[in-house]
TORLOPA-494152 format. One line per field, with one value per residue (C-alpha): residue number from 1; x, y, z. Coordinates in Angstrom, 2 decimals. Each point is the difference from the previous one (the first is absolute). Layout:
N
seq = [NUM:...] .
east = [X:...] .
north = [Y:...] .
up = [Z:...] .
***
This chain:
593
seq = [1:2:3:4:5:6:7:8:9:10:11:12:13:14:15:16:17:18:19:20:21:22:23:24:25:26:27:28:29:30:31:32:33:34:35:36:37:38:39:40:41:42:43:44:45:46:47:48:49:50:51:52:53:54:55:56:57:58:59:60:61:62:63:64:65:66:67:68:69:70:71:72:73:74:75:76:77:78:79:80:81:82:83:84:85:86:87:88:89:90:91:92:93:94:95:96:97:98:99:100:101:102:103:104:105:106:107:108:109:110:111:112:113:114:115:116:117:118:119:120:121:122:123:124:125:126:127:128:129:130:131:132:133:134:135:136:137:138:139:140:141:142:143:144:145:146:147:148:149:150:151:152:153:154:155:156:157:158:159:160:161:162:163:164:165:166:167:168:169:170:171:172:173:174:175:176:177:178:179:180:181:182:183:184:185:186:187:188:189:190:191:192:193:194:195:196:197:198:199:200:201:202:203:204:205:206:207:208:209:210:211:212:213:214:215:216:217:218:219:220:221:222:223:224:225:226:227:228:229:230:231:232:233:234:235:236:237:238:239:240:241:242:243:244:245:246:247:248:249:250:251:252:253:254:255:256:257:258:259:260:261:262:263:264:265:266:267:268:269:270:271:272:273:274:275:276:277:278:279:280:281:282:283:284:285:286:287:288:289:290:291:292:293:294:295:296:297:298:299:300:301:302:303:304:305:306:307:308:309:310:311:312:313:314:315:316:317:318:319:320:321:322:323:324:325:326:327:328:329:330:331:332:333:334:335:336:337:338:339:340:341:342:343:344:345:346:347:348:349:350:351:352:353:354:355:356:357:358:359:360:361:362:363:364:365:366:367:368:369:370:371:372:373:374:375:376:377:378:379:380:381:382:383:384:385:386:387:388:389:390:391:392:393:394:395:396:397:398:399:400:401:402:403:404:405:406:407:408:409:410:411:412:413:414:415:416:417:418:419:420:421:422:423:424:425:426:427:428:429:430:431:432:433:434:435:436:437:438:439:440:441:442:443:444:445:446:447:448:449:450:451:452:453:454:455:456:457:458:459:460:461:462:463:464:465:466:467:468:469:470:471:472:473:474:475:476:477:478:479:480:481:482:483:484:485:486:487:488:489:490:491:492:493:494:495:496:497:498:499:500:501:502:503:504:505:506:507:508:509:510:511:512:513:514:515:516:517:518:519:520:521:522:523:524:525:526:527:528:529:530:531:532:533:534:535:536:537:538:539:540:541:542:543:544:545:546:547:548:549:550:551:552:553:554:555:556:557:558:559:560:561:562:563:564:565:566:567:568:569:570:571:572:573:574:575:576:577:578:579:580:581:582:583:584:585:586:587:588:589:590:591:592:593] .
east = [28.17:-1.61:-3.46:0.53:0.96:-2.86:-2.42:1.46:-0.38:-3.60:-0.79:1.55:-1.97:-3.19:0.59:0.74:-2.89:-2.40:1.35:-0.50:-3.41:-0.89:1.24:-1.24:-3.25:-1.21:0.60:-1.37:-2.99:-0.58:0.50:-2.51:-2.62:0.33:-0.22:-3.03:-1.64:0.95:-1.61:-3.07:-0.09:0.51:-2.65:-2.75:1.13:-0.05:-3.20:-1.65:1.39:-1.30:-3.48:-0.22:1.42:-1.80:-3.44:1.59:1.64:-3.31:-1.90:2.44:-0.13:-3.82:0.21:2.62:-2.20:-2.95:2.05:1.16:-3.56:-0.79:2.98:-1.19:-3.35:1.68:2.25:3.24:1.76:3.38:-1.22:-1.96:3.04:1.72:-2.72:-0.24:3.65:-0.32:-2.88:2.05:2.83:-2.27:-1.58:3.47:0.98:-3.23:0.80:3.54:-0.89:-2.61:2.63:2.29:-2.78:-0.72:3.22:3.16:-0.37:-0.47:2.98:2.19:-0.83:1.61:3.03:-1.07:0.35:-2.73:1.51:-0.79:0.24:0.15:3.28:0.78:-0.39:3.26:0.80:-0.43:3.34:1.48:3.02:1.94:0.82:3.76:-0.21:0.21:-2.95:0.62:-1.60:2.33:-0.48:2.42:2.12:-0.90:1.39:-2.65:1.02:-3.30:-3.80:-2.70:-3.45:-2.44:-3.21:-3.52:0.90:1.69:3.30:3.58:1.83:3.76:2.81:2.71:3.42:0.30:2.88:0.04:0.42:0.05:-3.23:-2.59:-3.49:-3.25:-1.10:-3.74:-0.42:-3.22:0.60:-2.69:1.92:-0.06:-3.74:-0.28:-3.37:-0.05:-2.68:2.39:2.81:-2.03:-1.04:3.53:1.31:-2.51:0.93:3.67:-0.59:-1.83:2.82:2.91:-0.78:1.01:3.40:-0.78:0.70:3.53:-0.43:-2.65:-0.19:-2.88:0.26:-2.34:0.17:0.71:-0.01:2.25:1.22:2.51:-0.44:2.15:0.52:-0.39:1.70:-2.37:-3.03:-3.49:-2.08:-1.72:3.10:1.27:-3.30:-0.04:3.42:-0.96:-2.98:2.24:2.34:-2.84:-3.63:-0.79:1.77:2.02:0.84:3.15:-1.90:-2.98:2.60:1.18:-3.54:-0.63:3.43:-1.04:-3.36:1.47:2.35:-2.75:-2.24:2.86:0.17:-3.61:-0.06:2.56:-2.36:-2.87:1.82:1.03:-3.62:0.28:-1.90:2.01:-3.18:1.87:1.37:0.44:2.55:1.48:0.80:1.78:3.69:1.69:3.63:2.16:-2.85:-2.20:-3.06:0.47:-3.17:0.60:-2.09:-1.26:-2.32:-3.14:1.12:-2.76:-0.15:-2.62:-1.47:-0.35:-3.22:-0.02:-2.53:0.77:1.16:-0.06:3.69:1.80:0.36:-2.80:-0.05:2.33:-2.37:-2.69:-3.50:-1.33:2.36:-1.62:-3.59:0.72:1.90:-3.10:-2.08:2.37:1.43:2.91:3.49:-0.13:-3.49:1.44:3.08:2.00:2.51:-2.64:0.16:3.78:-0.90:-2.25:2.64:2.67:-2.31:-0.39:3.73:0.35:-2.66:1.94:3.25:-1.92:-1.86:2.22:-2.93:-2.20:-3.19:-2.70:-3.01:1.47:-0.51:-2.01:2.92:0.57:3.52:0.89:3.53:0.99:0.73:-0.13:-3.44:1.49:1.39:-3.30:-1.83:2.28:-0.86:-3.74:0.10:1.76:-2.23:-3.28:-2.69:1.22:-1.22:1.01:3.64:3.17:-0.26:3.42:3.17:1.62:-2.76:0.68:3.78:-0.41:-1.73:2.64:2.81:-1.53:-0.11:3.45:1.69:-1.71:1.99:-2.38:-2.09:-2.34:-1.15:-1.28:-3.83:-1.92:-1.17:3.66:0.65:0.07:-2.94:-2.17:1.44:0.15:3.67:2.70:3.10:3.26:3.31:-1.14:-3.33:1.17:-0.63:-2.78:-0.43:1.46:-2.96:-2.21:-2.10:0.18:-3.48:-2.24:-2.59:-3.56:0.96:2.36:-2.00:1.65:-3.07:-2.52:1.04:-2.03:-2.49:1.42:-2.36:0.49:-1.18:2.29:1.18:1.52:3.06:0.68:-0.03:2.34:2.37:-0.17:0.95:2.93:1.16:-0.10:2.24:2.39:0.22:0.61:2.92:1.37:0.08:1.65:2.66:0.99:1.21:2.39:3.52:1.45:-1.75:1.11:3.56:-0.27:-1.34:3.01:2.39:-1.66:1.62:-1.29:0.10:0.19:3.34:1.47:0.78:-1.28:-1.84:2.66:3.63:1.38:2.49:-0.34:-3.58:-0.04:-1.69:-3.49:-2.48:-3.68:-2.51:-2.68:-2.63:-2.42:-1.30:-3.46:0.04:1.03:-2.40:0.63:0.79:0.45:2.63:1.80:0.08:1.36:2.84:0.71:0.06:2.53:2.15:0.12:0.74:3.11:1.14:-0.35:2.15:2.59:0.40:-2.30:-1.35:-3.63:-2.71:-3.69:-1.11:-3.44:0.65:3.39:-1.70:-2.66:2.59:2.08:-2.93:-0.48:3.07:0.80:-0.51:-1.88:3.31:2.58:3.77:3.00:-0.01:1.51:-3.58:-0.44:3.42:-0.92:-3.36:1.52:2.43:-2.73:-1.95:3.18:-0.49:2.69:-2.66:-3.45:-1.14:-3.20:-2.04:-2.60:-1.43:1.10:-1.87:0.57:-1.51:3.41:1.18:2.76:2.42:1.68:2.73:0.52:2.99:1.84:2.59:-1.89:-3.33:-0.34:-3.23:-0.56:-2.84:-0.74:-1.10:-0.57:0.37] .
north = [31.51:-3.38:1.44:2.02:-3.22:-1.83:2.83:0.00:-3.74:0.10:2.80:-1.84:-3.15:1.86:1.76:-3.37:-1.83:2.77:-0.15:-3.84:0.25:2.67:-2.06:-3.46:0.87:3.44:0.10:-3.48:0.79:3.29:-1.89:-2.66:2.73:1.70:-3.26:-0.99:3.47:-0.58:-3.54:1.56:2.61:-2.69:-2.08:2.68:0.88:-3.71:-0.71:2.96:-1.12:-3.66:1.20:2.22:-2.68:-3.19:1.10:1.33:-3.30:-1.93:2.24:-0.51:-3.64:-0.13:2.13:-2.47:-3.04:1.71:0.63:-3.54:-1.29:2.11:-1.17:-3.58:0.78:1.48:-3.21:2.13:-2.38:1.67:3.33:-1.89:-1.64:3.36:1.59:-2.96:0.32:3.65:-0.50:-2.65:2.47:2.69:-2.35:-1.07:3.53:0.68:-3.11:0.87:3.49:-1.36:-2.19:3.02:2.22:-2.58:-1.87:1.35:3.71:-0.41:-2.36:2.42:2.42:-2.41:-0.34:-3.39:-0.61:-2.41:-3.00:-1.17:3.46:-0.11:0.49:2.70:-1.26:-0.78:0.63:-3.16:-0.11:-2.97:-0.37:-3.42:-0.95:-0.54:-2.77:-3.40:-2.35:-3.57:-1.60:-1.67:-0.49:-2.23:2.01:3.41:2.16:1.89:3.69:1.52:0.06:2.01:0.90:-2.77:0.58:-1.41:-3.44:-0.91:-0.95:0.93:2.00:-0.07:1.69:-2.51:-0.20:-2.86:-2.09:-0.82:3.50:2.43:1.57:0.98:-1.63:0.24:-3.26:-0.33:-2.79:-1.62:-2.10:-1.94:0.09:3.83:0.08:0.05:-1.41:-3.08:1.73:3.10:-2.41:-1.70:3.19:1.40:-3.10:0.25:3.57:-0.97:-2.73:2.67:2.38:-2.48:0.65:3.55:-0.87:1.81:-3.05:-0.63:-3.12:-1.70:-2.81:-1.71:-2.23:-1.41:3.14:2.84:1.40:2.61:1.72:2.59:2.95:2.73:2.78:3.78:2.31:2.94:1.56:-1.01:2.43:1.48:1.40:1.27:1.73:1.62:1.27:1.55:1.75:1.21:1.86:2.42:0.95:-1.35:-2.45:1.95:-1.09:-2.09:-1.70:-0.74:-1.71:-2.16:-0.98:-0.92:-1.97:-2.14:-0.51:-0.96:-2.66:-1.32:-0.47:-1.58:-2.56:-0.51:-0.56:-2.77:-1.57:0.15:-1.29:-3.07:-0.51:1.13:2.53:1.62:0.89:2.15:3.08:2.56:2.49:-2.29:-2.64:2.31:0.58:3.01:-0.79:1.66:2.27:-3.23:-1.24:-3.77:-1.96:-2.55:-2.40:-2.97:-1.27:0.70:-0.64:-2.12:-1.26:1.80:-3.47:-1.34:-1.83:1.01:2.31:3.64:1.00:3.40:-0.15:3.27:3.32:2.36:3.32:-1.67:-3.04:0.36:0.10:-1.85:-2.97:-0.16:0.11:-2.80:-2.03:0.20:-1.35:-3.04:0.97:-2.03:1.57:-1.11:1.53:3.48:1.85:0.39:2.22:2.66:-0.23:0.75:2.96:1.43:-0.54:1.69:2.97:0.17:-0.10:2.95:1.85:-0.60:1.40:3.21:0.47:-1.55:-1.93:-3.04:0.47:0.00:-0.23:-2.08:1.46:2.85:1.29:3.58:1.74:2.62:0.78:1.65:-2.63:0.02:-0.88:-2.71:-1.97:0.40:-1.38:-3.07:-0.64:0.43:-2.29:-2.70:0.18:0.28:-2.72:-3.42:0.27:3.60:-0.07:-0.76:-3.34:-0.96:1.28:0.68:2.72:1.72:-0.25:1.71:2.87:0.31:-0.29:2.77:2.51:-1.06:0.56:3.33:3.17:1.25:-2.50:2.77:0.93:-3.50:-0.21:-3.08:0.43:-0.29:-3.44:-3.19:-1.66:3.04:0.17:-3.73:0.31:-2.41:1.48:-0.04:1.67:2.51:1.13:0.32:3.62:2.43:3.28:2.90:2.38:-1.69:2.20:-0.76:-0.98:-2.68:-2.13:-1.05:-3.63:0.31:2.11:3.25:1.45:0.31:2.89:3.31:0.50:2.24:2.13:-0.03:3.55:2.05:3.21:3.02:0.06:-3.61:0.89:2.75:-2.35:-2.50:2.67:0.90:-3.50:-0.43:3.19:-1.15:-3.61:1.37:2.19:-3.01:-2.15:2.81:0.45:-3.63:0.52:2.95:-0.07:-0.27:-3.37:-1.24:0.89:-1.99:-3.14:-0.13:-0.48:-3.14:-3.42:-1.85:-3.83:-0.85:1.89:-0.91:-3.49:0.77:2.77:0.60:0.72:-2.86:-2.35:-2.80:-0.76:0.26:-3.26:-1.22:2.88:0.04:1.58:2.12:0.75:2.86:-0.07:-0.59:3.66:1.42:1.83:-2.61:-3.42:-1.96:2.34:0.19:-3.86:-0.28:2.47:-1.80:-3.32:1.36:1.44:-3.31:-1.82:2.18:-0.11:-3.79:-0.25:2.23:-2.53:1.51:-2.37:1.19:-1.45:0.78:-1.37:1.17:-0.90:1.72:3.00:0.18:-0.07:2.63:2.39:0.08:1.78:1.61:3.83:1.84:1.76:-2.66:0.94:-2.00:0.14:-2.25:-1.17:-1.05:-1.77:-1.94:-0.98:-1.07:-2.09:-1.60:-0.83:-1.25:2.27:2.24:2.53:0.94:0.97:2.10:0.81:2.74:2.78:3.70:3.26:0.06:-3.39:-1.57:-3.29:0.63:-2.68:0.48:-2.25:-0.13:-1.55:0.44:2.20:2.19:0.85:0.43:1.39:0.11:0.12:-2.78:0.65:-2.75:1.00] .
up = [65.16:0.52:0.26:-3.26:-1.92:1.46:-1.01:-3.59:-0.38:1.29:-2.41:-3.08:1.17:0.13:-3.50:-1.48:1.69:-1.06:-3.61:-0.10:1.51:-2.52:-2.94:1.07:1.63:-0.83:-3.63:-0.79:2.20:-2.03:-3.19:1.01:1.00:-3.35:-1.78:1.80:-0.73:-3.62:-0.11:1.62:-2.87:-2.60:1.59:-0.23:-3.61:-1.04:1.58:-1.68:-3.41:0.55:1.02:-3.27:-2.33:1.29:-1.26:-3.32:-0.66:0.80:-2.35:-2.88:0.75:-0.43:-3.18:-1.42:0.85:-1.76:-2.97:0.02:0.01:-2.99:-1.86:0.65:-1.32:-3.16:-0.28:0.49:2.11:-0.45:1.45:2.62:1.32:0.19:1.92:2.42:0.71:0.64:2.25:1.94:0.37:1.32:2.38:1.24:0.39:2.12:2.18:0.56:0.98:2.43:1.58:0.29:1.53:2.74:0.63:-1.86:0.70:3.88:0.03:-1.62:2.81:2.25:-2.29:-1.11:-3.67:-1.29:-1.74:-3.53:-1.61:-3.71:-1.59:-2.42:-3.64:-1.85:-3.64:-1.83:-1.79:-1.47:2.29:0.77:3.50:0.14:2.51:-1.62:1.06:1.12:-3.21:-2.34:-3.71:-1.94:-2.47:1.53:2.77:1.88:0.48:1.15:0.09:-1.56:1.26:-0.43:-2.00:0.62:-1.06:3.25:-1.69:1.24:-2.49:0.07:-1.90:-0.96:-1.88:-2.46:0.51:-3.73:-1.75:3.16:-1.14:2.43:0.11:1.95:1.65:0.86:2.51:1.24:3.12:1.73:3.20:-0.13:-0.47:-3.75:-1.18:-2.49:-2.34:-0.42:-0.76:-2.65:-1.59:0.05:-1.56:-2.78:-0.66:-0.05:-2.45:-2.27:0.29:-0.83:-3.70:0.43:1.32:3.28:2.25:0.62:2.33:2.09:2.43:1.77:3.06:2.62:2.19:-2.29:-3.50:-1.33:-3.25:-1.14:-2.29:-1.10:2.52:-1.02:2.45:0.26:1.63:-0.86:-2.08:2.94:1.47:-3.38:-0.61:3.47:-0.83:-3.28:1.58:2.95:-2.51:-1.07:0.40:-3.41:-2.44:-2.50:-3.59:1.21:2.88:-2.64:-2.20:2.87:0.73:-3.59:-0.25:3.06:-1.51:-3.36:1.63:2.00:-3.07:-1.92:2.81:0.06:-3.73:0.47:2.47:-2.27:-3.01:2.02:0.89:3.57:2.21:2.77:2.19:2.59:-1.62:2.67:1.09:2.77:-2.69:-2.34:0.71:-1.63:-0.74:-2.72:-1.26:-0.61:1.65:0.90:0.65:2.80:2.22:-2.15:2.65:-1.89:-3.54:-1.86:-3.55:-2.07:-1.28:3.63:0.57:3.64:1.50:0.36:3.46:1.74:0.89:-0.65:1.68:0.59:-2.11:-2.56:-0.63:-2.64:1.68:-3.11:1.03:3.44:-1.57:-2.44:2.60:2.07:-2.81:-0.30:-3.47:-1.10:-0.92:-3.66:-0.37:0.27:-1.37:3.25:-1.75:0.14:3.85:-0.25:-2.20:2.89:2.52:-2.20:-0.38:3.73:0.34:-2.33:2.08:3.11:-1.61:-0.95:3.19:2.53:1.31:-0.92:-2.15:2.72:-2.54:-2.76:-3.50:1.62:2.16:-0.47:-0.59:2.67:-1.46:-3.22:-2.68:-3.79:-1.54:-2.12:2.71:1.99:-3.04:0.06:3.71:-0.71:-2.94:1.75:3.24:-1.93:-0.28:-1.17:-3.46:-0.55:1.16:-2.05:-1.88:0.89:1.76:-3.46:-0.60:3.34:-0.63:-3.44:1.62:2.73:-2.40:-2.07:2.77:1.41:-3.40:-0.55:0.48:2.63:1.78:1.10:-3.31:-1.29:-0.19:0.21:-3.65:-1.06:1.55:-2.07:1.69:-1.02:-3.62:-0.51:-1.08:0.99:1.73:-1.87:0.49:-2.54:1.82:3.68:0.29:-0.64:-2.11:1.59:-0.18:2.53:2.19:3.71:0.79:1.50:-1.55:1.25:-0.45:3.01:2.23:-1.15:-1.62:-1.32:-2.02:0.05:-2.72:-2.81:-2.02:-3.86:-0.57:-2.16:1.51:-1.70:2.23:-1.05:-3.70:0.63:2.00:-2.83:-2.65:2.26:0.38:-3.73:-0.66:2.67:-1.45:-3.46:1.47:1.73:-3.00:-2.06:2.74:-0.26:-3.59:0.76:-1.45:3.63:0.41:-3.54:0.96:3.32:-1.72:-2.52:2.99:1.39:-0.27:-2.95:0.49:-3.70:-0.06:3.29:1.20:3.55:1.70:2.66:-0.57:2.17:-1.54:2.48:1.44:3.76:0.61:0.46:-0.57:1.21:-2.49:1.36:-2.87:0.54:-3.54:1.09:1.58:-3.68:-2.16:-2.68:1.83:-3.21:-1.55:3.39:0.35:-3.56:0.80:3.16:-1.72:-2.61:2.62:2.05:-3.13:-0.79:3.50:0.21:-3.22:1.41:3.02:2.58:2.46:0.32:2.16:0.53:3.42:1.34:3.62:0.02:-1.91:2.78:2.82:-1.97:-0.37:3.77:0.62:-3.38:0.09:-2.70:-1.17:0.51:0.48:0.69:3.92:2.79:0.47:-3.65:0.03:3.26:-1.53:-3.23:1.73:2.13:-3.16:-1.77:-2.93:-1.52:-1.12:-0.73:-3.50:-0.01:-3.15:0.34:-1.95:0.54:-0.29:-3.84:-0.31:-0.93:1.53:2.43:1.32:3.43:0.93:3.85:1.49:3.36:-1.69:-2.62:-1.39:-3.77:-1.69:-3.71:-2.46:-2.16:-3.70:-2.48:-3.56] .
***
């Protein structure tokens, strides 16, 4: 019995010992062997890839250097800088692969990971760090930080102790490494911007200089643009309206700068914060008076900085000797290009378009980024073209020939749309042509087609005077006989008016009917408003055939309007008034006797 128990215990000990040995020694050893074999395979694969790509990178580097030399000969400094950077990038790639070939790959075979490997790029989003910094500013409570720009300043988000609003504090501290020339330049810019009311408070001591500006809680335009392009392969009509709305608010801000005699000088997506469907221009570090006697500098951001600015700065031209507002026009055009293409314009005004976008918007970009003496004369001209397309019924159908800058017409509330029968085509002025040559020889089939068109047109005219249509017109609302065009005893509140009369066949008569209708509604006690900015925001989400839905009710509540009143022409060339509220939709024809 004793021997049996002893044998059982020894057997169990052998089984347990074998299992432990298998788990702790044999399995790890097998894993190590397989991992070593995998590292050997990866070593040979990576060595082969590096051997192939090193000469390729060097060859491309040489080509880029030669192209940069040619651009220098042609005085195209902007393109030369791009080529030099590309050559440097390729050279760095060849060097890194050479180091990997000789050092990194052999070390990885021995399971030694080389230090100093490049980290994966992160998306540059505008996010605040929640940890409060140790800096203190009188009257403000620091709640976070923002990523610093190229000026070397520290940027904080703070709550004001006076009115509980949030502000951005930009601080230059000599003890933190801020340079004195940068502090002087920033203080000059701050003094220039004080006239616009953008500076809430500022302080200067022996060691630091800081100032506070309003804080806009949103992402910069680069993040917003990437989000728009992620939603679809191309920008649809709604996304294009958002792009134009951002561009409109940006241009309106730049117009305020220029009217105040200031030049922003650093218009780029990173300095444009999108909040509440508006583009807010921030960073006042380079704001310069247009009448300054200082020499032009090359400060700014590549791709969004006008190459002409660099050329004139190198010649020592003074600020007051040029129109600095035109440099902002170039930057605004580059920003619009960025929103259309989701990338920067690599070759200035010669940059091509790779994504589908309306020809009218492309023309605005090319006009803004053209040569100094051929671009828009002011932000006001560019804003007029943008608003014309933004307020049109279909942004894709507006031709360059219909824009105010081409027709020399000023933009008003009555001329913010285009005619509705516009062919969807491109023009040679924006790179869409040239058109093919068309022969003027008369063809027999063409004559027959013309005769058929005349017969069909005569029949159509005759059909418009049938008794059926006469009976329909007698049932329309007559403004001269009715106190209002809608059977509503109590007006619902503030009504936003959308006027599409510019799309009508007879715009003048349509506007006269609308004016009469609005006069009667006002006399009845309606609170009617015409707000171009609110109209632009509304047209972004308003469907072509609006109905009272939950989305409409939410949007109206957000805009603080009780309803929307839309005047447009129907298929019978009559003016139709549509009242859209959160509860109902009323549609009636307007006939003025």
